[in-house]
MMTF fields as JSON, N, C-alpha, C and O atoms, coordinates in Angstrom:
{
  "mmtfVersion": "1.0.0",
  "mmtfProducer": "UNKNOWN",
  "numBonds": 451,
  "numAtoms": 452,
  "numGroups": 113,
  "numChains": 1,
  "numModels": 1,
  "chainsPerModel": [1],
  "groupsPerChain": [113],
  "chainIdList": ["A"],
  "bondAtomList": [4, 2, 8, 6, 12, 10, 16, 14, 20, 18, 24, 22, 28, 26, 32, 30, 36, 34, 40, 38, 44, 42, 48, 46, 52, 50, 56, 54, 60, 58, 64, 62, 68, 66, 72, 70, 76, 74, 80, 78, 84, 82, 88, 86, 92, 90, 96, 94, 100, 98, 104, 102, 108, 106, 112, 110, 116, 114, 120, 118, 124, 122, 128, 126, 132, 130, 136, 134, 140, 138, 144, 142, 148, 146, 152, 150, 156, 154, 160, 158, 164, 162, 168, 166, 172, 170, 176, 174, 180, 178, 184, 182, 188, 186, 192, 190, 196, 194, 200, 198, 204, 202, 208, 206, 212, 210, 216, 214, 220, 218, 224, 222, 228, 226, 232, 230, 236, 234, 240, 238, 244, 242, 248, 246, 252, 250, 256, 254, 260, 258, 264, 262, 268, 266, 272, 270, 276, 274, 280, 278, 284, 282, 288, 286, 292, 290, 296, 294, 300, 298, 304, 302, 308, 306, 312, 310, 316, 314, 320, 318, 324, 322, 328, 326, 332, 330, 336, 334, 340, 338, 344, 342, 348, 346, 352, 350, 356, 354, 360, 358, 364, 362, 368, 366, 372, 370, 376, 374, 380, 378, 384, 382, 388, 386, 392, 390, 396, 394, 400, 398, 404, 402, 408, 406, 412, 410, 416, 414, 420, 418, 424, 422, 428, 426, 432, 430, 436, 434, 440, 438, 444, 442, 448, 446],
  "bondOrderList": [1, 1, 1, 1, 1, 1, 1, 1, 1, 1, 1, 1, 1, 1, 1, 1, 1, 1, 1, 1, 1, 1, 1, 1, 1, 1, 1, 1, 1, 1, 1, 1, 1, 1, 1, 1, 1, 1, 1, 1, 1, 1, 1, 1, 1, 1, 1, 1, 1, 1, 1, 1, 1, 1, 1, 1, 1, 1, 1, 1, 1, 1, 1, 1, 1, 1, 1, 1, 1, 1, 1, 1, 1, 1, 1, 1, 1, 1, 1, 1, 1, 1, 1, 1, 1, 1, 1, 1, 1, 1, 1, 1, 1, 1, 1, 1, 1, 1, 1, 1, 1, 1, 1, 1, 1, 1, 1, 1, 1, 1, 1, 1],
  "groupList": [{"groupName": "MET", "atomNameList": ["N", "CA", "C", "O"], "elementList": ["N", "C", "C", "O"], "formalChargeList": [0, 0, 0, 0], "bondAtomList": [1, 0, 2, 1, 3, 2], "bondOrderList": [1, 1, 2], "singleLetterCode": "M", "chemCompType": "L-PEPTIDE LINKING"}, {"groupName": "ALA", "atomNameList": ["N", "CA", "C", "O"], "elementList": ["N", "C", "C", "O"], "formalChargeList": [0, 0, 0, 0], "bondAtomList": [1, 0, 2, 1, 3, 2], "bondOrderList": [1, 1, 2], "singleLetterCode": "A", "chemCompType": "L-PEPTIDE LINKING"}, {"groupName": "TYR", "atomNameList": ["N", "CA", "C", "O"], "elementList": ["N", "C", "C", "O"], "formalChargeList": [0, 0, 0, 0], "bondAtomList": [1, 0, 2, 1, 3, 2], "bondOrderList": [1, 1, 2], "singleLetterCode": "Y", "chemCompType": "L-PEPTIDE LINKING"}, {"groupName": "VAL", "atomNameList": ["N", "CA", "C", "O"], "elementList": ["N", "C", "C", "O"], "formalChargeList": [0, 0, 0, 0], "bondAtomList": [1, 0, 2, 1, 3, 2], "bondOrderList": [1, 1, 2], "singleLetterCode": "V", "chemCompType": "L-PEPTIDE LINKING"}, {"groupName": "LEU", "atomNameList": ["N", "CA", "C", "O"], "elementList": ["N", "C", "C", "O"], "formalChargeList": [0, 0, 0, 0], "bondAtomList": [1, 0, 2, 1, 3, 2], "bondOrderList": [1, 1, 2], "singleLetterCode": "L", "chemCompType": "L-PEPTIDE LINKING"}, {"groupName": "GLN", "atomNameList": ["N", "CA", "C", "O"], "elementList": ["N", "C", "C", "O"], "formalChargeList": [0, 0, 0, 0], "bondAtomList": [1, 0, 2, 1, 3, 2], "bondOrderList": [1, 1, 2], "singleLetterCode": "Q", "chemCompType": "L-PEPTIDE LINKING"}, {"groupName": "ASN", "atomNameList": ["N", "CA", "C", "O"], "elementList": ["N", "C", "C", "O"], "formalChargeList": [0, 0, 0, 0], "bondAtomList": [1, 0, 2, 1, 3, 2], "bondOrderList": [1, 1, 2], "singleLetterCode": "N", "chemCompType": "L-PEPTIDE LINKING"}, {"groupName": "ILE", "atomNameList": ["N", "CA", "C", "O"], "elementList": ["N", "C", "C", "O"], "formalChargeList": [0, 0, 0, 0], "bondAtomList": [1, 0, 2, 1, 3, 2], "bondOrderList": [1, 1, 2], "singleLetterCode": "I", "chemCompType": "L-PEPTIDE LINKING"}, {"groupName": "GLU", "atomNameList": ["N", "CA", "C", "O"], "elementList": ["N", "C", "C", "O"], "formalChargeList": [0, 0, 0, 0], "bondAtomList": [1, 0, 2, 1, 3, 2], "bondOrderList": [1, 1, 2], "singleLetterCode": "E", "chemCompType": "L-PEPTIDE LINKING"}, {"groupName": "ASP", "atomNameList": ["N", "CA", "C", "O"], "elementList": ["N", "C", "C", "O"], "formalChargeList": [0, 0, 0, 0], "bondAtomList": [1, 0, 2, 1, 3, 2], "bondOrderList": [1, 1, 2], "singleLetterCode": "D", "chemCompType": "L-PEPTIDE LINKING"}, {"groupName": "SER", "atomNameList": ["N", "CA", "C", "O"], "elementList": ["N", "C", "C", "O"], "formalChargeList": [0, 0, 0, 0], "bondAtomList": [1, 0, 2, 1, 3, 2], "bondOrderList": [1, 1, 2], "singleLetterCode": "S", "chemCompType": "L-PEPTIDE LINKING"}, {"groupName": "PRO", "atomNameList": ["N", "CA", "C", "O"], "elementList": ["N", "C", "C", "O"], "formalChargeList": [0, 0, 0, 0], "bondAtomList": [1, 0, 2, 1, 3, 2], "bondOrderList": [1, 1, 2], "singleLetterCode": "P", "chemCompType": "L-PEPTIDE LINKING"}, {"groupName": "GLY", "atomNameList": ["N", "CA", "C", "O"], "elementList": ["N", "C", "C", "O"], "formalChargeList": [0, 0, 0, 0], "bondAtomList": [1, 0, 2, 1, 3, 2], "bondOrderList": [1, 1, 2], "singleLetterCode": "G", "chemCompType": "PEPTIDE LINKING"}, {"groupName": "THR", "atomNameList": ["N", "CA", "C", "O"], "elementList": ["N", "C", "C", "O"], "formalChargeList": [0, 0, 0, 0], "bondAtomList": [1, 0, 2, 1, 3, 2], "bondOrderList": [1, 1, 2], "singleLetterCode": "T", "chemCompType": "L-PEPTIDE LINKING"}, {"groupName": "CYS", "atomNameList": ["N", "CA", "C", "O"], "elementList": ["N", "C", "C", "O"], "formalChargeList": [0, 0, 0, 0], "bondAtomList": [1, 0, 2, 1, 3, 2], "bondOrderList": [1, 1, 2], "singleLetterCode": "C", "chemCompType": "L-PEPTIDE LINKING"}, {"groupName": "PHE", "atomNameList": ["N", "CA", "C", "O"], "elementList": ["N", "C", "C", "O"], "formalChargeList": [0, 0, 0, 0], "bondAtomList": [1, 0, 2, 1, 3, 2], "bondOrderList": [1, 1, 2], "singleLetterCode": "F", "chemCompType": "L-PEPTIDE LINKING"}, {"groupName": "ARG", "atomNameList": ["N", "CA", "C", "O"], "elementList": ["N", "C", "C", "O"], "formalChargeList": [0, 0, 0, 0], "bondAtomList": [1, 0, 2, 1, 3, 2], "bondOrderList": [1, 1, 2], "singleLetterCode": "R", "chemCompType": "L-PEPTIDE LINKING"}, {"groupName": "LYS", "atomNameList": ["N", "CA", "C", "O"], "elementList": ["N", "C", "C", "O"], "formalChargeList": [0, 0, 0, 0], "bondAtomList": [1, 0, 2, 1, 3, 2], "bondOrderList": [1, 1, 2], "singleLetterCode": "K", "chemCompType": "L-PEPTIDE LINKING"}],
  "groupTypeList": [0, 1, 2, 3, 4, 5, 4, 5, 4, 5, 6, 7, 6, 8, 4, 4, 5, 4, 6, 9, 10, 3, 2, 2, 3, 11, 1, 12, 12, 10, 13, 13, 0, 9, 1, 3, 4, 7, 12, 13, 14, 10, 15, 7, 9, 1, 3, 6, 6, 13, 7, 16, 3, 10, 12, 9, 4, 6, 7, 6, 11, 11, 10, 1, 6, 9, 2, 4, 15, 15, 13, 17, 9, 6, 6, 1, 6, 4, 10, 10, 7, 17, 12, 2, 2, 1, 8, 3, 17, 7, 7, 6, 6, 9, 2, 10, 6, 2, 10, 8, 4, 15, 5, 3, 12, 4, 12, 3, 8, 8, 10, 10, 17],
  "groupIdList": [1, 2, 3, 4, 5, 6, 7, 8, 9, 10, 11, 12, 13, 14, 15, 16, 17, 18, 19, 20, 21, 22, 23, 24, 25, 26, 27, 28, 29, 30, 31, 32, 33, 34, 35, 36, 37, 38, 39, 40, 41, 42, 43, 44, 45, 46, 47, 48, 49, 50, 51, 52, 53, 54, 55, 56, 57, 58, 59, 60, 61, 62, 63, 64, 65, 66, 67, 68, 69, 70, 71, 72, 73, 74, 75, 76, 77, 78, 79, 80, 81, 82, 83, 84, 85, 86, 87, 88, 89, 90, 91, 92, 93, 94, 95, 96, 97, 98, 99, 100, 101, 102, 103, 104, 105, 106, 107, 108, 109, 110, 111, 112, 113],
  "secStructList": [7, 7, 3, 3, 3, 3, 3, 3, 7, 1, 7, 7, 7, 6, 6, 7, 7, 6, 6, 7, 3, 3, 3, 3, 3, 7, 6, 6, 7, 7, 1, 4, 4, 4, 7, 3, 3, 3, 3, 3, 3, 3, 3, 3, 3, 6, 6, 6, 6, 3, 3, 3, 3, 3, 3, 1, 1, 7, 7, 7, 7, 7, 7, 6, 6, 7, 3, 3, 3, 3, 3, 7, 7, 2, 2, 2, 2, 7, 7, 7, 7, 7, 1, 1, 7, 7, 7, 7, 7, 7, 7, 7, 7, 7, 6, 6, 1, 7, 7, 7, 7, 7, 7, 7, 7, 7, 7, 7, 7, 7, 7, 7, 7],
  "xCoordList": [4.603, 4.072, 2.527, 2.235, 1.656, 0.229, -0.157, 0.354, -1.091, -1.608, -3.151, -3.659, -3.806, -4.989, -5.081, -5.0, -5.277, -5.573, -6.858, -7.67, -7.18, -8.586, -8.606, -7.826, -9.498, -9.509, -10.906, -11.96, -10.756, -11.779, -12.063, -11.251, -13.066, -13.382, -14.387, -15.204, -14.477, -15.641, -16.835, -17.928, -16.669, -17.806, -17.243, -16.062, -17.956, -17.57, -18.376, -19.606, -17.542, -18.173, -19.258, -18.931, -20.374, -21.228, -21.085, -21.813, -20.028, -19.613, -18.477, -18.115, -17.869, -16.819, -17.512, -18.603, -16.76, -17.281, -16.06, -14.879, -16.459, -15.504, -14.587, -15.019, -13.375, -12.338, -11.848, -11.086, -12.341, -11.796, -10.436, -10.211, -9.467, -8.073, -8.224, -8.8, -7.626, -7.652, -6.263, -5.342, -6.031, -4.864, -4.954, -6.012, -3.831, -3.758, -2.512, -1.448, -2.835, -1.827, -1.321, -2.151, -0.083, 0.38, -0.044, -0.109, -0.352, -0.539, 0.701, 1.859, 0.418, 1.582, 1.888, 2.609, 1.315, 1.648, 0.787, -0.337, 1.429, 0.627, -0.001, -0.78, 0.263, -0.418, -0.66, -0.121, -1.398, -1.632, -0.375, -0.36, 0.76, 1.923, 2.546, 3.448, 2.083, 2.462, 1.65, 1.862, 0.587, -0.185, 0.426, 1.241, -0.086, 0.543, -0.788, -1.807, -0.5, -1.512, -1.427, -0.407, -2.623, -2.655, -3.146, -2.639, -4.069, -4.461, -5.883, -6.383, -6.523, -8.008, -8.836, -8.546, -9.986, -11.152, -11.55, -11.867, -11.574, -12.064, -13.196, -13.733, -13.518, -14.775, -15.18, -14.38, -16.504, -17.043, -18.113, -19.118, -17.935, -19.024, -19.513, -18.939, -20.587, -21.036, -21.703, -21.671, -22.217, -22.807, -21.766, -21.982, -20.63, -19.495, -18.443, -17.354, -18.655, -17.709, -16.285, -15.331, -16.177, -14.883, -14.862, -15.849, -13.594, -13.227, -12.069, -11.266, -11.926, -10.598, -9.939, -10.624, -8.683, -7.982, -6.925, -6.133, -6.845, -5.908, -4.909, -5.29, -3.588, -2.514, -1.348, -1.293, -0.361, 0.865, 2.077, 3.165, 1.932, 3.214, 3.42, 2.542, 4.794, 5.167, 5.1, 5.998, 4.113, 3.917, 3.782, 3.536, 3.955, 3.709, 2.11, 1.581, 1.462, -0.072, -0.318, 0.481, -1.535, -1.97, -2.217, -2.682, -1.895, -2.171, -3.533, -4.224, -3.934, -5.195, -5.462, -6.587, -4.41, -4.512, -4.402, -4.524, -4.14, -3.792, -5.121, -6.164, -4.972, -6.199, -6.379, -5.575, -7.544, -7.701, -8.72, -9.655, -8.417, -9.295, -9.374, -8.491, -10.264, -10.338, -10.46, -10.858, -10.085, -10.399, -11.124, -11.035, -11.725, -12.556, -11.765, -10.933, -12.069, -11.436, -12.299, -13.523, -11.511, -12.185, -12.85, -13.91, -12.249, -12.896, -14.097, -14.835, -14.442, -15.62, -16.814, -18.002, -16.342, -17.204, -17.345, -17.762, -17.088, -17.367, -18.411, -18.343, -19.422, -20.441, -21.242, -21.136, -22.0, -22.754, -24.18, -24.514, -25.025, -26.377, -26.421, -25.653, -27.212, -27.442, -28.877, -29.746, -29.139, -30.507, -30.832, -29.915, -32.121, -32.535, -32.97, -32.977, -33.321, -33.963, -33.501, -33.266, -33.349, -32.958, -33.593, -33.712, -34.06, -34.694, -33.963, -33.639, -33.721, -33.08, -34.085, -34.665, -34.38, -35.044, -34.158, -33.738, -33.918, -33.042, -33.893, -34.453, -33.944, -34.603, -33.936, -33.196, -34.139, -33.638, -34.439, -35.548, -33.986, -34.719, -34.78, -35.562, -33.775, -33.885, -34.575, -33.977, -35.734, -36.86, -36.48, -36.782, -35.82, -35.819, -34.292, -34.033, -33.652, -32.383, -32.431, -32.964, -32.001, -31.858, -30.645, -29.577, -30.815, -29.52, -29.386, -30.306, -28.129, -27.741, -27.086, -26.244, -27.43, -26.79, -25.67, -25.948, -24.461, -23.407, -23.098, -22.676, -23.318, -22.893, -23.628, -23.87, -23.973, -24.493, -23.634, -23.473, -22.992, -22.299, -23.018, -23.714, -22.84, -23.476, -22.532, -21.981, -22.352, -21.586, -22.578, -23.494, -22.301, -23.285, -22.492, -21.373, -23.206, -22.519, -23.409, -24.386, -23.251, -24.24, -24.237, -23.282, -25.384, -25.351, -25.946, -25.812, -26.56, -27.01, -27.224, -27.439, -27.17, -27.447, -28.025, -28.322],
  "yCoordList": [16.65, 16.934, 17.306, 18.161, 16.672, 16.913, 18.175, 18.46, 18.899, 20.122, 20.336, 19.681, 21.123, 21.61, 23.005, 23.418, 23.901, 25.222, 25.73, 25.33, 26.694, 27.116, 28.538, 29.382, 28.856, 30.131, 30.725, 30.161, 32.006, 32.871, 33.616, 34.474, 33.378, 34.251, 35.168, 35.116, 36.105, 37.075, 36.343, 36.547, 35.552, 34.629, 33.405, 33.378, 32.455, 31.045, 30.666, 30.613, 30.391, 30.02, 28.868, 28.015, 28.853, 27.734, 26.506, 25.524, 26.61, 25.292, 24.561, 23.449, 25.265, 24.507, 23.293, 23.387, 22.09, 20.954, 20.22, 20.527, 19.331, 18.61, 17.937, 17.454, 17.867, 17.099, 17.907, 17.388, 19.154, 19.842, 20.369, 20.741, 20.504, 21.098, 22.564, 23.208, 23.132, 24.64, 25.052, 24.416, 26.226, 26.825, 28.339, 28.868, 28.947, 30.419, 31.017, 30.423, 32.27, 32.833, 34.071, 34.89, 34.153, 35.286, 36.589, 36.751, 37.575, 38.961, 39.425, 39.319, 39.862, 40.296, 39.23, 39.465, 38.008, 36.883, 37.215, 37.716, 36.888, 37.25, 36.103, 36.343, 35.009, 33.859, 32.627, 32.536, 31.828, 30.519, 29.755, 28.854, 30.103, 29.304, 29.673, 28.98, 30.715, 31.138, 30.45, 30.561, 29.624, 29.091, 27.976, 27.153, 28.051, 27.197, 26.305, 26.777, 25.017, 24.127, 24.13, 23.787, 24.562, 24.521, 22.952, 22.408, 22.342, 21.068, 20.751, 21.376, 19.883, 19.523, 20.099, 20.107, 20.609, 21.097, 20.007, 18.946, 20.165, 19.086, 19.484, 18.666, 20.754, 21.277, 22.61, 23.437, 22.718, 24.018, 24.471, 23.78, 25.686, 26.25, 27.5, 28.58, 27.336, 28.386, 29.598, 30.748, 29.339, 30.285, 31.354, 32.564, 30.789, 31.612, 31.821, 32.263, 31.555, 31.657, 31.223, 31.938, 29.99, 29.275, 28.039, 27.307, 27.737, 26.277, 25.897, 26.709, 24.612, 23.97, 23.287, 22.616, 23.35, 22.675, 21.951, 22.514, 20.645, 19.568, 19.362, 19.328, 19.211, 18.804, 18.327, 18.231, 18.02, 17.262, 17.973, 17.398, 19.261, 20.04, 21.128, 21.658, 21.458, 22.461, 23.846, 24.039, 24.764, 25.936, 27.028, 26.894, 28.335, 29.437, 29.691, 29.631, 29.945, 30.154, 31.432, 32.367, 31.37, 32.546, 33.674, 33.569, 34.923, 36.169, 36.666, 36.069, 37.886, 38.533, 38.866, 38.748, 39.287, 39.845, 38.816, 39.132, 37.437, 36.539, 36.054, 36.087, 35.614, 35.103, 33.631, 32.862, 33.207, 31.68, 31.328, 32.049, 29.896, 29.151, 27.781, 27.234, 27.101, 25.607, 24.953, 25.575, 23.568, 22.73, 21.429, 20.971, 21.013, 19.806, 18.51, 18.539, 17.539, 16.042, 15.706, 15.577, 15.576, 15.29, 13.79, 13.55, 12.903, 11.554, 11.518, 10.554, 12.383, 12.423, 13.418, 13.267, 14.361, 15.527, 15.453, 16.479, 14.429, 14.305, 13.288, 12.193, 13.677, 12.704, 13.015, 14.121, 12.085, 12.313, 11.774, 11.175, 11.938, 11.667, 10.114, 9.375, 9.634, 8.172, 7.771, 8.617, 6.779, 6.163, 5.564, 5.405, 5.207, 4.665, 5.548, 5.218, 6.696, 7.783, 9.126, 9.556, 9.833, 11.165, 11.914, 11.356, 13.209, 13.888, 15.243, 15.833, 15.702, 16.954, 17.861, 17.325, 19.165, 19.987, 21.254, 21.958, 21.478, 22.697, 23.622, 23.319, 24.922, 26.031, 27.21, 27.784, 27.668, 29.07, 30.077, 30.215, 31.0, 32.082, 33.276, 34.197, 33.251, 34.446, 34.183, 33.773, 34.404, 34.097, 34.774, 34.246, 35.938, 36.73, 36.151, 36.565, 35.413, 34.854, 33.456, 32.81, 32.869, 31.409, 30.979, 31.576, 29.843, 29.097, 27.819, 27.215, 27.402, 25.928, 25.354, 25.992, 24.019, 23.298, 22.498, 21.802, 22.605, 21.955, 20.517, 19.575, 20.447, 19.15, 19.186, 20.198, 17.895, 17.559, 16.483, 15.533, 16.476, 15.433, 14.833, 15.511, 13.495, 12.81, 11.735, 10.918, 11.75, 10.654, 9.738, 10.102, 8.35, 7.281, 6.298, 5.847, 6.065, 4.961, 4.053, 4.514, 2.714, 1.831, 1.818, 1.443, 2.26, 2.427, 1.214, 1.202, 0.263, -0.843, -2.168, -2.033, -3.187, -4.41, -5.455, -6.556],
  "zCoordList": [20.117, 21.399, 21.103, 20.266, 21.776, 21.468, 22.264, 23.346, 21.647, 22.328, 22.011, 21.101, 22.648, 22.329, 22.621, 23.778, 21.44, 21.466, 21.45, 20.615, 22.404, 22.518, 21.882, 22.322, 20.823, 20.14, 20.32, 20.026, 20.87, 21.067, 19.726, 19.378, 19.005, 17.649, 17.679, 18.598, 16.724, 16.532, 16.104, 16.631, 15.225, 14.791, 14.24, 13.893, 14.141, 13.659, 12.425, 12.412, 11.335, 10.025, 10.419, 11.243, 9.905, 10.166, 9.385, 9.524, 8.482, 7.767, 8.43, 8.045, 9.527, 10.264, 10.937, 11.5, 10.829, 11.445, 12.325, 12.164, 13.162, 13.795, 12.885, 11.839, 13.195, 12.36, 11.012, 10.197, 10.88, 9.881, 10.051, 11.203, 9.218, 9.389, 9.444, 8.567, 10.628, 10.782, 10.557, 11.069, 9.715, 9.416, 9.808, 10.149, 9.736, 9.857, 8.986, 8.815, 8.483, 7.603, 8.609, 9.005, 8.956, 9.768, 9.206, 7.988, 10.104, 9.535, 8.634, 9.037, 7.588, 6.694, 5.676, 4.706, 5.911, 4.966, 3.663, 3.719, 2.522, 1.296, 0.551, -0.372, 0.861, 0.056, 1.017, 2.119, 0.566, 1.297, 1.543, 2.381, 0.795, 0.964, 2.341, 2.811, 2.954, 4.472, 5.304, 6.512, 4.847, 5.855, 6.701, 6.284, 7.996, 9.087, 9.66, 10.165, 9.452, 10.09, 11.552, 12.151, 12.186, 13.639, 14.06, 15.041, 13.324, 13.768, 13.367, 12.432, 13.968, 13.545, 14.676, 15.872, 14.046, 15.094, 15.894, 15.355, 17.289, 18.045, 19.012, 19.759, 18.958, 19.759, 19.113, 18.674, 19.107, 18.707, 19.595, 19.757, 20.224, 21.075, 20.391, 20.538, 19.639, 18.718, 19.611, 19.174, 20.692, 21.722, 22.141, 22.085, 22.56, 23.073, 22.047, 22.412, 20.843, 19.808, 19.999, 19.693, 20.532, 20.854, 20.216, 20.153, 19.661, 19.18, 19.805, 20.263, 19.853, 20.165, 19.131, 18.358, 18.985, 17.86, 18.463, 19.218, 18.165, 18.564, 17.507, 16.337, 17.822, 16.842, 17.609, 18.835, 16.707, 17.161, 16.768, 16.761, 16.425, 15.993, 16.915, 17.595, 16.887, 17.73, 16.861, 16.042, 17.011, 16.318, 17.156, 18.355, 16.493, 17.339, 17.177, 16.067, 18.227, 18.134, 17.259, 17.201, 16.572, 15.994, 16.779, 17.914, 16.179, 16.99, 16.584, 15.759, 17.246, 16.947, 15.509, 15.024, 14.822, 13.413, 12.267, 11.084, 12.747, 11.689, 11.207, 11.861, 10.024, 9.208, 9.259, 8.731, 9.961, 10.023, 9.096, 8.746, 8.635, 7.768, 7.9, 8.56, 7.399, 7.479, 6.161, 5.177, 6.123, 4.901, 5.42, 6.559, 4.563, 4.774, 4.294, 3.388, 4.901, 4.361, 3.034, 3.07, 1.841, 0.671, 0.802, 0.225, 1.503, 1.478, 2.2, 1.996, 3.008, 3.773, 3.214, 3.502, 2.447, 1.803, 0.453, -0.085, -0.305, -1.652, -1.793, -1.235, -2.577, -2.91, -4.224, -4.754, -4.718, -5.789, -5.707, -4.684, -6.685, -6.627, -6.294, -6.911, -5.425, -5.058, -5.217, -5.004, -5.507, -5.518, -6.865, -7.671, -7.182, -8.25, -9.447, -10.633, -8.92, -9.914, -9.742, -8.613, -10.781, -10.807, -11.868, -12.959, -11.698, -12.85, -12.893, -11.862, -14.114, -14.337, -15.092, -16.036, -14.816, -15.643, -15.901, -14.983, -17.185, -17.578, -18.377, -19.431, -17.707, -18.282, -18.664, -17.865, -19.908, -20.305, -19.846, -20.363, -18.735, -18.401, -19.17, -18.931, -20.291, -21.107, -22.388, -23.383, -22.351, -23.427, -24.722, -25.792, -24.67, -25.864, -26.786, -27.915, -26.233, -26.824, -27.011, -26.109, -27.963, -28.368, -27.657, -27.788, -26.829, -26.25, -26.868, -27.42, -26.748, -27.159, -26.098, -25.466, -25.784, -24.686, -25.424, -26.4, -24.963, -25.593, -24.919, -25.589, -23.692, -22.962, -21.675, -21.018, -21.374, -20.01, -19.545, -20.311, -18.283, -17.678, -16.536, -15.78, -16.409, -15.218, -14.632, -15.369, -13.262, -12.698, -12.104, -11.367, -12.525, -12.06, -11.166, -11.409, -10.175, -9.191, -8.645, -8.055, -8.731, -8.233, -6.739, -6.059, -6.277, -4.644, -3.818, -2.595, -4.439, -3.667, -4.598, -5.803, -4.113, -4.863, -3.986, -4.451]
}
């Protein structure tokens, strides 16, 4: 059964975006294993500190003392450097001690053809 739950919050994390998955941990829950998926964020009103969460599950709504958090879709929020040119500058800010660089990694992806 589909539903839309409107939540009034004290403040909204600025990283919350539409389509993020919203969860809550009931008060007294000790781990994220107790987390309950509410649904996906479908509306954000930062002025009034209100969000709407849409979902398809029958759940108990979160109470005032429950911990709310969100996760992002990895397919949409992972990326690497794209383009034809990149420059890296590595500086040792500790001038009194010698430092040695053991490894530098780089992910390369052809971005256009």
